[in-house]
PDB file of N, CA, C and O in Angstrom:
ATOM      1  N   UNK A   1       7.798   6.729 -59.350  1.00  0.00           N
ATOM      2  CA  UNK A   1       7.128   5.572 -58.813  1.00  0.00           C
ATOM      3  C   UNK A   1       7.430   4.316 -59.630  1.00  0.00           C
ATOM      4  O   UNK A   1       7.619   3.231 -59.080  1.00  0.00           O
ATOM      5  N   UNK A   2       7.470   4.480 -60.923  1.00  0.00           N
ATOM      6  CA  UNK A   2       7.757   3.347 -61.797  1.00  0.00           C
ATOM      7  C   UNK A   2       9.182   2.857 -61.585  1.00  0.00           C
ATOM      8  O   UNK A   2       9.454   1.660 -61.675  1.00  0.00           O
ATOM      9  N   UNK A   3      10.079   3.776 -61.306  1.00  0.00           N
ATOM     10  CA  UNK A   3      11.479   3.390 -61.075  1.00  0.00           C
ATOM     11  C   UNK A   3      11.576   2.564 -59.791  1.00  0.00           C
ATOM     12  O   UNK A   3      12.272   1.549 -59.767  1.00  0.00           O
ATOM     13  N   UNK A   4      10.900   2.977 -58.741  1.00  0.00           N
ATOM     14  CA  UNK A   4      10.900   2.242 -57.481  1.00  0.00           C
ATOM     15  C   UNK A   4      10.301   0.851 -57.694  1.00  0.00           C
ATOM     16  O   UNK A   4      10.831  -0.147 -57.205  1.00  0.00           O
ATOM     17  N   UNK A   5       9.184   0.801 -58.435  1.00  0.00           N
ATOM     18  CA  UNK A   5       8.567  -0.487 -58.728  1.00  0.00           C
ATOM     19  C   UNK A   5       9.512  -1.372 -59.539  1.00  0.00           C
ATOM     20  O   UNK A   5       9.605  -2.570 -59.272  1.00  0.00           O
ATOM     21  N   UNK A   6      10.200  -0.819 -60.503  1.00  0.00           N
ATOM     22  CA  UNK A   6      11.144  -1.579 -61.338  1.00  0.00           C
ATOM     23  C   UNK A   6      12.312  -2.090 -60.498  1.00  0.00           C
ATOM     24  O   UNK A   6      12.758  -3.225 -60.669  1.00  0.00           O
ATOM     25  N   UNK A   7      12.800  -1.254 -59.599  1.00  0.00           N
ATOM     26  CA  UNK A   7      13.909  -1.670 -58.727  1.00  0.00           C
ATOM     27  C   UNK A   7      13.450  -2.807 -57.801  1.00  0.00           C
ATOM     28  O   UNK A   7      14.152  -3.806 -57.644  1.00  0.00           O
ATOM     29  N   UNK A   8      12.282  -2.647 -57.199  1.00  0.00           N
ATOM     30  CA  UNK A   8      11.764  -3.687 -56.309  1.00  0.00           C
ATOM     31  C   UNK A   8      11.499  -4.984 -57.073  1.00  0.00           C
ATOM     32  O   UNK A   8      11.811  -6.072 -56.591  1.00  0.00           O
ATOM     33  N   UNK A   9      10.930  -4.860 -58.249  1.00  0.00           N
ATOM     34  CA  UNK A   9      10.657  -6.053 -59.057  1.00  0.00           C
ATOM     35  C   UNK A   9      11.976  -6.729 -59.453  1.00  0.00           C
ATOM     36  O   UNK A   9      12.071  -7.957 -59.430  1.00  0.00           O
ATOM     37  N   UNK A  10      12.968  -5.956 -59.805  1.00  0.00           N
ATOM     38  CA  UNK A  10      14.274  -6.499 -60.161  1.00  0.00           C
ATOM     39  C   UNK A  10      14.919  -7.214 -58.990  1.00  0.00           C
ATOM     40  O   UNK A  10      15.517  -8.278 -59.154  1.00  0.00           O
ATOM     41  N   UNK A  11      14.796  -6.630 -57.811  1.00  0.00           N
ATOM     42  CA  UNK A  11      15.370  -7.252 -56.620  1.00  0.00           C
ATOM     43  C   UNK A  11      14.643  -8.554 -56.290  1.00  0.00           C
ATOM     44  O   UNK A  11      15.271  -9.548 -55.924  1.00  0.00           O
ATOM     45  N   UNK A  12      13.319  -8.542 -56.422  1.00  0.00           N
ATOM     46  CA  UNK A  12      12.549  -9.747 -56.115  1.00  0.00           C
ATOM     47  C   UNK A  12      12.864 -10.849 -57.125  1.00  0.00           C
ATOM     48  O   UNK A  12      13.103 -11.997 -56.749  1.00  0.00           O
ATOM     49  N   UNK A  13      12.863 -10.493 -58.397  1.00  0.00           N
ATOM     50  CA  UNK A  13      13.165 -11.493 -59.432  1.00  0.00           C
ATOM     51  C   UNK A  13      14.603 -11.986 -59.292  1.00  0.00           C
ATOM     52  O   UNK A  13      14.863 -13.186 -59.383  1.00  0.00           O
ATOM     53  N   UNK A  14      15.531 -11.065 -59.071  1.00  0.00           N
ATOM     54  CA  UNK A  14      16.941 -11.451 -58.892  1.00  0.00           C
ATOM     55  C   UNK A  14      17.123 -12.352 -57.680  1.00  0.00           C
ATOM     56  O   UNK A  14      17.841 -13.350 -57.737  1.00  0.00           O
ATOM     57  N   UNK A  15      16.470 -11.993 -56.590  1.00  0.00           N
ATOM     58  CA  UNK A  15      16.558 -12.825 -55.380  1.00  0.00           C
ATOM     59  C   UNK A  15      15.971 -14.200 -55.611  1.00  0.00           C
ATOM     60  O   UNK A  15      16.512 -15.203 -55.146  1.00  0.00           O
ATOM     61  N   UNK A  16      14.861 -14.245 -56.333  1.00  0.00           N
ATOM     62  CA  UNK A  16      14.254 -15.541 -56.647  1.00  0.00           C
ATOM     63  C   UNK A  16      15.151 -16.396 -57.516  1.00  0.00           C
ATOM     64  O   UNK A  16      15.286 -17.599 -57.295  1.00  0.00           O
ATOM     65  N   UNK A  17      15.763 -15.769 -58.505  1.00  0.00           N
ATOM     66  CA  UNK A  17      16.670 -16.524 -59.385  1.00  0.00           C
ATOM     67  C   UNK A  17      17.896 -17.030 -58.630  1.00  0.00           C
ATOM     68  O   UNK A  17      18.321 -18.169 -58.821  1.00  0.00           O
ATOM     69  N   UNK A  18      18.453 -16.193 -57.785  1.00  0.00           N
ATOM     70  CA  UNK A  18      19.605 -16.621 -56.991  1.00  0.00           C
ATOM     71  C   UNK A  18      19.203 -17.748 -56.048  1.00  0.00           C
ATOM     72  O   UNK A  18      19.937 -18.724 -55.892  1.00  0.00           O
ATOM     73  N   UNK A  19      18.046 -17.613 -55.423  1.00  0.00           N
ATOM     74  CA  UNK A  19      17.567 -18.668 -54.530  1.00  0.00           C
ATOM     75  C   UNK A  19      17.343 -19.970 -55.274  1.00  0.00           C
ATOM     76  O   UNK A  19      17.709 -21.038 -54.783  1.00  0.00           O
ATOM     77  N   UNK A  20      16.743 -19.892 -56.457  1.00  0.00           N
ATOM     78  CA  UNK A  20      16.507 -21.096 -57.260  1.00  0.00           C
ATOM     79  C   UNK A  20      17.826 -21.747 -57.662  1.00  0.00           C
ATOM     80  O   UNK A  20      17.966 -22.968 -57.587  1.00  0.00           O
ATOM     81  N   UNK A  21      18.800 -20.930 -58.092  1.00  0.00           N
ATOM     82  CA  UNK A  21      20.107 -21.465 -58.492  1.00  0.00           C
ATOM     83  C   UNK A  21      20.806 -22.129 -57.304  1.00  0.00           C
ATOM     84  O   UNK A  21      21.367 -23.216 -57.446  1.00  0.00           O
ATOM     85  N   UNK A  22      20.777 -21.493 -56.154  1.00  0.00           N
ATOM     86  CA  UNK A  22      21.398 -22.082 -54.966  1.00  0.00           C
ATOM     87  C   UNK A  22      20.680 -23.361 -54.560  1.00  0.00           C
ATOM     88  O   UNK A  22      21.313 -24.326 -54.130  1.00  0.00           O
ATOM     89  N   UNK A  23      19.361 -23.367 -54.698  1.00  0.00           N
ATOM     90  CA  UNK A  23      18.592 -24.568 -54.360  1.00  0.00           C
ATOM     91  C   UNK A  23      18.987 -25.715 -55.282  1.00  0.00           C
ATOM     92  O   UNK A  23      19.163 -26.841 -54.817  1.00  0.00           O
ATOM     93  N   UNK A  24      19.127 -25.454 -56.563  1.00  0.00           N
ATOM     94  CA  UNK A  24      19.525 -26.502 -57.513  1.00  0.00           C
ATOM     95  C   UNK A  24      20.937 -27.005 -57.209  1.00  0.00           C
ATOM     96  O   UNK A  24      21.197 -28.206 -57.270  1.00  0.00           O
ATOM     97  N   UNK A  25      21.835 -26.097 -56.885  1.00  0.00           N
ATOM     98  CA  UNK A  25      23.203 -26.487 -56.544  1.00  0.00           C
ATOM     99  C   UNK A  25      23.214 -27.333 -55.278  1.00  0.00           C
ATOM    100  O   UNK A  25      23.941 -28.322 -55.193  1.00  0.00           O
ATOM    101  N   UNK A  26      22.405 -26.942 -54.291  1.00  0.00           N
ATOM    102  CA  UNK A  26      22.329 -27.690 -53.040  1.00  0.00           C
ATOM    103  C   UNK A  26      21.779 -29.083 -53.284  1.00  0.00           C
ATOM    104  O   UNK A  26      22.288 -30.056 -52.728  1.00  0.00           O
ATOM    105  N   UNK A  27      20.739 -29.191 -54.112  1.00  0.00           N
ATOM    106  CA  UNK A  27      20.170 -30.503 -54.429  1.00  0.00           C
ATOM    107  C   UNK A  27      21.205 -31.385 -55.113  1.00  0.00           C
ATOM    108  O   UNK A  27      21.300 -32.578 -54.826  1.00  0.00           O
ATOM    109  N   UNK A  28      21.973 -30.800 -56.009  1.00  0.00           N
ATOM    110  CA  UNK A  28      23.014 -31.558 -56.705  1.00  0.00           C
ATOM    111  C   UNK A  28      24.064 -32.067 -55.719  1.00  0.00           C
ATOM    112  O   UNK A  28      24.499 -33.215 -55.812  1.00  0.00           O
ATOM    113  N   UNK A  29      24.463 -31.232 -54.792  1.00  0.00           N
ATOM    114  CA  UNK A  29      25.458 -31.638 -53.798  1.00  0.00           C
ATOM    115  C   UNK A  29      24.904 -32.700 -52.863  1.00  0.00           C
ATOM    116  O   UNK A  29      25.634 -33.600 -52.448  1.00  0.00           O
ATOM    117  N   UNK A  30      23.629 -32.609 -52.527  1.00  0.00           N
ATOM    118  CA  UNK A  30      23.009 -33.614 -51.659  1.00  0.00           C
ATOM    119  C   UNK A  30      22.978 -34.959 -52.380  1.00  0.00           C
ATOM    120  O   UNK A  30      23.291 -35.987 -51.779  1.00  0.00           O
ATOM    121  N   UNK A  31      22.609 -34.966 -53.649  1.00  0.00           N
ATOM    122  CA  UNK A  31      22.579 -36.212 -54.420  1.00  0.00           C
ATOM    123  C   UNK A  31      23.976 -36.812 -54.544  1.00  0.00           C
ATOM    124  O   UNK A  31      24.146 -38.028 -54.452  1.00  0.00           O
ATOM    125  N   UNK A  32      24.963 -35.967 -54.749  1.00  0.00           N
ATOM    126  CA  UNK A  32      26.348 -36.443 -54.823  1.00  0.00           C
ATOM    127  C   UNK A  32      26.786 -37.046 -53.492  1.00  0.00           C
ATOM    128  O   UNK A  32      27.446 -38.084 -53.466  1.00  0.00           O
ATOM    129  N   UNK A  33      26.422 -36.403 -52.398  1.00  0.00           N
ATOM    130  CA  UNK A  33      26.779 -36.917 -51.076  1.00  0.00           C
ATOM    131  C   UNK A  33      26.072 -38.239 -50.806  1.00  0.00           C
ATOM    132  O   UNK A  33      26.659 -39.142 -50.211  1.00  0.00           O
ATOM    133  N   UNK A  34      24.810 -38.363 -51.237  1.00  0.00           N
ATOM    134  CA  UNK A  34      24.083 -39.619 -51.053  1.00  0.00           C
ATOM    135  C   UNK A  34      24.770 -40.748 -51.804  1.00  0.00           C
ATOM    136  O   UNK A  34      24.927 -41.848 -51.275  1.00  0.00           O
ATOM    137  N   UNK A  35      25.185 -40.472 -53.050  1.00  0.00           N
ATOM    138  CA  UNK A  35      25.863 -41.493 -53.849  1.00  0.00           C
ATOM    139  C   UNK A  35      27.175 -41.902 -53.186  1.00  0.00           C
ATOM    140  O   UNK A  35      27.509 -43.086 -53.145  1.00  0.00           O
ATOM    141  N   UNK A  36      27.912 -40.933 -52.671  1.00  0.00           N
ATOM    142  CA  UNK A  36      29.174 -41.241 -51.985  1.00  0.00           C
ATOM    143  C   UNK A  36      28.927 -42.078 -50.739  1.00  0.00           C
ATOM    144  O   UNK A  36      29.675 -43.014 -50.458  1.00  0.00           O
ATOM    145  N   UNK A  37      27.886 -41.745 -49.995  1.00  0.00           N
ATOM    146  CA  UNK A  37      27.571 -42.500 -48.788  1.00  0.00           C
ATOM    147  C   UNK A  37      27.151 -43.925 -49.122  1.00  0.00           C
ATOM    148  O   UNK A  37      27.478 -44.855 -48.384  1.00  0.00           O
ATOM    149  N   UNK A  38      26.435 -44.107 -50.217  1.00  0.00           N
ATOM    150  CA  UNK A  38      26.038 -45.450 -50.636  1.00  0.00           C
ATOM    151  C   UNK A  38      27.273 -46.279 -50.979  1.00  0.00           C
ATOM    152  O   UNK A  38      27.339 -47.464 -50.651  1.00  0.00           O
ATOM    153  N   UNK A  39      28.255 -45.655 -51.640  1.00  0.00           N
ATOM    154  CA  UNK A  39      29.494 -46.356 -51.956  1.00  0.00           C
ATOM    155  C   UNK A  39      30.239 -46.748 -50.687  1.00  0.00           C
ATOM    156  O   UNK A  39      30.739 -47.867 -50.572  1.00  0.00           O
ATOM    157  N   UNK A  40      30.309 -45.828 -49.744  1.00  0.00           N
ATOM    158  CA  UNK A  40      30.992 -46.116 -48.483  1.00  0.00           C
ATOM    159  C   UNK A  40      30.272 -47.233 -47.740  1.00  0.00           C
ATOM    160  O   UNK A  40      30.917 -48.113 -47.170  1.00  0.00           O
ATOM    161  N   UNK A  41      28.944 -47.206 -47.742  1.00  0.00           N
ATOM    162  CA  UNK A  41      28.162 -48.242 -47.074  1.00  0.00           C
ATOM    163  C   UNK A  41      28.405 -49.607 -47.713  1.00  0.00           C
ATOM    164  O   UNK A  41      28.579 -50.604 -47.013  1.00  0.00           O
ATOM    165  N   UNK A  42      28.416 -49.645 -49.042  1.00  0.00           N
ATOM    166  CA  UNK A  42      28.653 -50.912 -49.740  1.00  0.00           C
ATOM    167  C   UNK A  42      30.045 -51.445 -49.426  1.00  0.00           C
ATOM    168  O   UNK A  42      30.218 -52.643 -49.198  1.00  0.00           O
ATOM    169  N   UNK A  43      31.028 -50.564 -49.415  1.00  0.00           N
ATOM    170  CA  UNK A  43      32.401 -50.997 -49.099  1.00  0.00           C
ATOM    171  C   UNK A  43      32.481 -51.485 -47.661  1.00  0.00           C
ATOM    172  O   UNK A  43      33.152 -52.478 -47.379  1.00  0.00           O
ATOM    173  N   UNK A  44      31.804 -50.795 -46.749  1.00  0.00           N
ATOM    174  CA  UNK A  44      31.813 -51.201 -45.338  1.00  0.00           C
ATOM    175  C   UNK A  44      31.194 -52.586 -45.175  1.00  0.00           C
ATOM    176  O   UNK A  44      31.711 -53.418 -44.429  1.00  0.00           O
ATOM    177  N   UNK A  45      30.088 -52.830 -45.873  1.00  0.00           N
ATOM    178  CA  UNK A  45      29.440 -54.131 -45.780  1.00  0.00           C
ATOM    179  C   UNK A  45      30.345 -55.230 -46.338  1.00  0.00           C
ATOM    180  O   UNK A  45      30.397 -56.328 -45.783  1.00  0.00           O
ATOM    181  N   UNK A  46      31.051 -54.946 -47.422  1.00  0.00           N
ATOM    182  CA  UNK A  46      31.983 -55.925 -47.972  1.00  0.00           C
ATOM    183  C   UNK A  46      33.104 -56.218 -46.989  1.00  0.00           C
ATOM    184  O   UNK A  46      33.512 -57.367 -46.825  1.00  0.00           O
ATOM    185  N   UNK A  47      33.595 -55.178 -46.338  1.00  0.00           N
ATOM    186  CA  UNK A  47      34.664 -55.362 -45.357  1.00  0.00           C
ATOM    187  C   UNK A  47      34.166 -56.172 -44.157  1.00  0.00           C
ATOM    188  O   UNK A  47      34.899 -57.005 -43.623  1.00  0.00           O
ATOM    189  N   UNK A  48      32.935 -55.932 -43.738  1.00  0.00           N
ATOM    190  CA  UNK A  48      32.376 -56.704 -42.627  1.00  0.00           C
ATOM    191  C   UNK A  48      32.236 -58.172 -43.003  1.00  0.00           C
ATOM    192  O   UNK A  48      32.535 -59.054 -42.198  1.00  0.00           O
ATOM    193  N   UNK A  49      31.784 -58.435 -44.224  1.00  0.00           N
ATOM    194  CA  UNK A  49      31.653 -59.816 -44.668  1.00  0.00           C
ATOM    195  C   UNK A  49      33.021 -60.496 -44.744  1.00  0.00           C
ATOM    196  O   UNK A  49      33.169 -61.655 -44.356  1.00  0.00           O
ATOM    197  N   UNK A  50      34.015 -59.767 -45.244  1.00  0.00           N
ATOM    198  CA  UNK A  50      35.364 -60.325 -45.318  1.00  0.00           C
ATOM    199  C   UNK A  50      35.904 -60.613 -43.915  1.00  0.00           C
ATOM    200  O   UNK A  50      36.541 -61.643 -43.694  1.00  0.00           O
ATOM    201  N   UNK A  51      35.650 -59.710 -42.974  1.00  0.00           N
ATOM    202  CA  UNK A  51      36.107 -59.912 -41.597  1.00  0.00           C
ATOM    203  C   UNK A  51      35.410 -61.122 -40.983  1.00  0.00           C
ATOM    204  O   UNK A  51      36.035 -61.902 -40.264  1.00  0.00           O
ATOM    205  N   UNK A  52      34.125 -61.280 -41.263  1.00  0.00           N
ATOM    206  CA  UNK A  52      33.389 -62.435 -40.738  1.00  0.00           C
ATOM    207  C   UNK A  52      33.949 -63.730 -41.312  1.00  0.00           C
ATOM    208  O   UNK A  52      34.100 -64.718 -40.594  1.00  0.00           O
ATOM    209  N   UNK A  53      34.260 -63.723 -42.616  1.00  0.00           N
ATOM    210  CA  UNK A  53      34.855 -64.913 -43.236  1.00  0.00           C
ATOM    211  C   UNK A  53      36.199 -65.254 -42.598  1.00  0.00           C
ATOM    212  O   UNK A  53      36.499 -66.422 -42.348  1.00  0.00           O
ATOM    213  N   UNK A  54      37.003 -64.228 -42.339  1.00  0.00           N
ATOM    214  CA  UNK A  54      38.301 -64.462 -41.709  1.00  0.00           C
ATOM    215  C   UNK A  54      38.139 -64.993 -40.287  1.00  0.00           C
ATOM    216  O   UNK A  54      38.892 -65.870 -39.863  1.00  0.00           O
ATOM    217  N   UNK A  55      37.163 -64.468 -39.551  1.00  0.00           N
ATOM    218  CA  UNK A  55      36.915 -64.973 -38.203  1.00  0.00           C
ATOM    219  C   UNK A  55      36.509 -66.445 -38.247  1.00  0.00           C
ATOM    220  O   UNK A  55      36.931 -67.238 -37.405  1.00  0.00           O
ATOM    221  N   UNK A  56      35.688 -66.801 -39.233  1.00  0.00           N
ATOM    222  CA  UNK A  56      35.271 -68.195 -39.370  1.00  0.00           C
ATOM    223  C   UNK A  56      36.458 -69.087 -39.704  1.00  0.00           C
ATOM    224  O   UNK A  56      36.561 -70.199 -39.185  1.00  0.00           O
ATOM    225  N   UNK A  57      37.360 -68.612 -40.569  1.00  0.00           N
ATOM    226  CA  UNK A  57      38.555 -69.391 -40.912  1.00  0.00           C
ATOM    227  C   UNK A  57      39.448 -69.587 -39.691  1.00  0.00           C
ATOM    228  O   UNK A  57      40.008 -70.664 -39.483  1.00  0.00           O
ATOM    229  N   UNK A  58      39.574 -68.528 -38.886  1.00  0.00           N
ATOM    230  CA  UNK A  58      40.377 -68.628 -37.663  1.00  0.00           C
ATOM    231  C   UNK A  58      39.760 -69.656 -36.719  1.00  0.00           C
ATOM    232  O   UNK A  58      40.470 -70.473 -36.133  1.00  0.00           O
ATOM    233  N   UNK A  59      38.446 -69.615 -36.573  1.00  0.00           N
ATOM    234  CA  UNK A  59      37.780 -70.569 -35.691  1.00  0.00           C
ATOM    235  C   UNK A  59      37.980 -71.998 -36.199  1.00  0.00           C
ATOM    236  O   UNK A  59      38.232 -72.909 -35.410  1.00  0.00           O
ATOM    237  N   UNK A  60      37.869 -72.195 -37.504  1.00  0.00           N
ATOM    238  CA  UNK A  60      38.079 -73.529 -38.085  1.00  0.00           C
ATOM    239  C   UNK A  60      39.507 -74.015 -37.851  1.00  0.00           C
ATOM    240  O   UNK A  60      39.725 -75.173 -37.494  1.00  0.00           O
ATOM    241  N   UNK A  61      40.468 -73.131 -38.052  1.00  0.00           N
ATOM    242  CA  UNK A  61      41.868 -73.520 -37.846  1.00  0.00           C
ATOM    243  C   UNK A  61      42.162 -73.816 -36.383  1.00  0.00           C
ATOM    244  O   UNK A  61      42.910 -74.744 -36.074  1.00  0.00           O
ATOM    245  N   UNK A  62      41.572 -73.027 -35.472  1.00  0.00           N
ATOM    246  CA  UNK A  62      41.765 -73.303 -34.050  1.00  0.00           C
ATOM    247  C   UNK A  62      41.173 -74.656 -33.684  1.00  0.00           C
ATOM    248  O   UNK A  62      41.761 -75.399 -32.897  1.00  0.00           O
ATOM    249  N   UNK A  63      40.025 -74.979 -34.245  1.00  0.00           N
ATOM    250  CA  UNK A  63      39.409 -76.280 -33.986  1.00  0.00           C
ATOM    251  C   UNK A  63      40.316 -77.399 -34.500  1.00  0.00           C
ATOM    252  O   UNK A  63      40.543 -78.389 -33.804  1.00  0.00           O
ATOM    253  N   UNK A  64      40.830 -77.239 -35.713  1.00  0.00           N
ATOM    254  CA  UNK A  64      41.724 -78.257 -36.274  1.00  0.00           C
ATOM    255  C   UNK A  64      42.988 -78.405 -35.437  1.00  0.00           C
ATOM    256  O   UNK A  64      43.478 -79.517 -35.236  1.00  0.00           O
ATOM    257  N   UNK A  65      43.518 -77.282 -34.947  1.00  0.00           N
ATOM    258  CA  UNK A  65      44.711 -77.332 -34.115  1.00  0.00           C
ATOM    259  C   UNK A  65      44.423 -78.061 -32.810  1.00  0.00           C
ATOM    260  O   UNK A  65      45.231 -78.875 -32.364  1.00  0.00           O
ATOM    261  N   UNK A  66      43.288 -77.778 -32.199  1.00  0.00           N
ATOM    262  CA  UNK A  66      42.936 -78.462 -30.961  1.00  0.00           C
ATOM    263  C   UNK A  66      42.756 -79.962 -31.187  1.00  0.00           C
ATOM    264  O   UNK A  66      43.190 -80.767 -30.364  1.00  0.00           O
ATOM    265  N   UNK A  67      42.127 -80.339 -32.285  1.00  0.00           N
ATOM    266  CA  UNK A  67      41.964 -81.756 -32.599  1.00  0.00           C
ATOM    267  C   UNK A  67      43.318 -82.423 -32.824  1.00  0.00           C
ATOM    268  O   UNK A  67      43.542 -83.551 -32.384  1.00  0.00           O
ATOM    269  N   UNK A  68      44.224 -81.717 -33.515  1.00  0.00           N
ATOM    270  CA  UNK A  68      45.558 -82.277 -33.748  1.00  0.00           C
ATOM    271  C   UNK A  68      46.309 -82.421 -32.432  1.00  0.00           C
ATOM    272  O   UNK A  68      47.018 -83.407 -32.231  1.00  0.00           O
ATOM    273  N   UNK A  69      46.166 -81.455 -31.536  1.00  0.00           N
ATOM    274  CA  UNK A  69      46.820 -81.548 -30.223  1.00  0.00           C
ATOM    275  C   UNK A  69      46.257 -82.712 -29.414  1.00  0.00           C
ATOM    276  O   UNK A  69      47.003 -83.406 -28.724  1.00  0.00           O
ATOM    277  N   UNK A  70      44.937 -82.929 -29.496  1.00  0.00           N
ATOM    278  CA  UNK A  70      44.342 -84.061 -28.797  1.00  0.00           C
ATOM    279  C   UNK A  70      44.889 -85.380 -29.340  1.00  0.00           C
ATOM    280  O   UNK A  70      45.231 -86.282 -28.574  1.00  0.00           O
ATOM    281  N   UNK A  71      44.967 -85.484 -30.667  1.00  0.00           N
ATOM    282  CA  UNK A  71      45.502 -86.703 -31.277  1.00  0.00           C
ATOM    283  C   UNK A  71      46.973 -86.919 -30.881  1.00  0.00           C
ATOM    284  O   UNK A  71      47.389 -88.039 -30.584  1.00  0.00           O
ATOM    285  N   UNK A  72      47.742 -85.831 -30.884  1.00  0.00           N
ATOM    286  CA  UNK A  72      49.155 -85.919 -30.501  1.00  0.00           C
ATOM    287  C   UNK A  72      49.298 -86.383 -29.055  1.00  0.00           C
ATOM    288  O   UNK A  72      50.117 -87.251 -28.755  1.00  0.00           O
ATOM    289  N   UNK A  73      48.493 -85.797 -28.154  1.00  0.00           N
ATOM    290  CA  UNK A  73      48.547 -86.205 -26.758  1.00  0.00           C
ATOM    291  C   UNK A  73      48.123 -87.672 -26.590  1.00  0.00           C
ATOM    292  O   UNK A  73      48.693 -88.402 -25.778  1.00  0.00           O
ATOM    293  N   UNK A  74      47.135 -88.083 -27.354  1.00  0.00           N
ATOM    294  CA  UNK A  74      46.688 -89.462 -27.291  1.00  0.00           C
ATOM    295  C   UNK A  74      47.812 -90.415 -27.719  1.00  0.00           C
ATOM    296  O   UNK A  74      48.055 -91.416 -27.045  1.00  0.00           O
ATOM    297  N   UNK A  75      48.490 -90.124 -28.813  1.00  0.00           N
ATOM    298  CA  UNK A  75      49.558 -90.997 -29.309  1.00  0.00           C
ATOM    299  C   UNK A  75      50.773 -90.952 -28.395  1.00  0.00           C
ATOM    300  O   UNK A  75      51.483 -91.950 -28.274  1.00  0.00           O
ATOM    301  N   UNK A  76      51.027 -89.817 -27.749  1.00  0.00           N
ATOM    302  CA  UNK A  76      52.159 -89.746 -26.815  1.00  0.00           C
ATOM    303  C   UNK A  76      51.886 -90.587 -25.561  1.00  0.00           C
ATOM    304  O   UNK A  76      52.815 -91.158 -24.989  1.00  0.00           O
ATOM    305  N   UNK A  77      50.653 -90.667 -25.141  1.00  0.00           N
ATOM    306  CA  UNK A  77      50.302 -91.390 -23.907  1.00  0.00           C
ATOM    307  C   UNK A  77      50.170 -92.889 -24.133  1.00  0.00           C
ATOM    308  O   UNK A  77      50.000 -93.626 -23.162  1.00  0.00           O
ATOM    309  N   UNK A  78      50.237 -93.361 -25.341  1.00  0.00           N
ATOM    310  CA  UNK A  78      50.120 -94.807 -25.576  1.00  0.00           C
ATOM    311  C   UNK A  78      51.433 -95.497 -25.413  1.00  0.00           C
ATOM    312  O   UNK A  78      51.515 -96.715 -25.575  1.00  0.00           O
TER     313      UNK A  78
END
């Protein structure tokens, strides 16, 4: 009877230890994934800001080009 109890206790303790170790490993991997996702998010936001700046520059240049074309047409018609 004591042997059966010892075997069962060993299995329960061993299972608990394995579960705890796997839980700690899983938590570590989740934290690592969160950190990686935060980096990706920060890079994505920087890229969006850069794209917005470029769009604004394009709009400014198009406006300047249109103004220059208007001035050119005005001087040609005089």
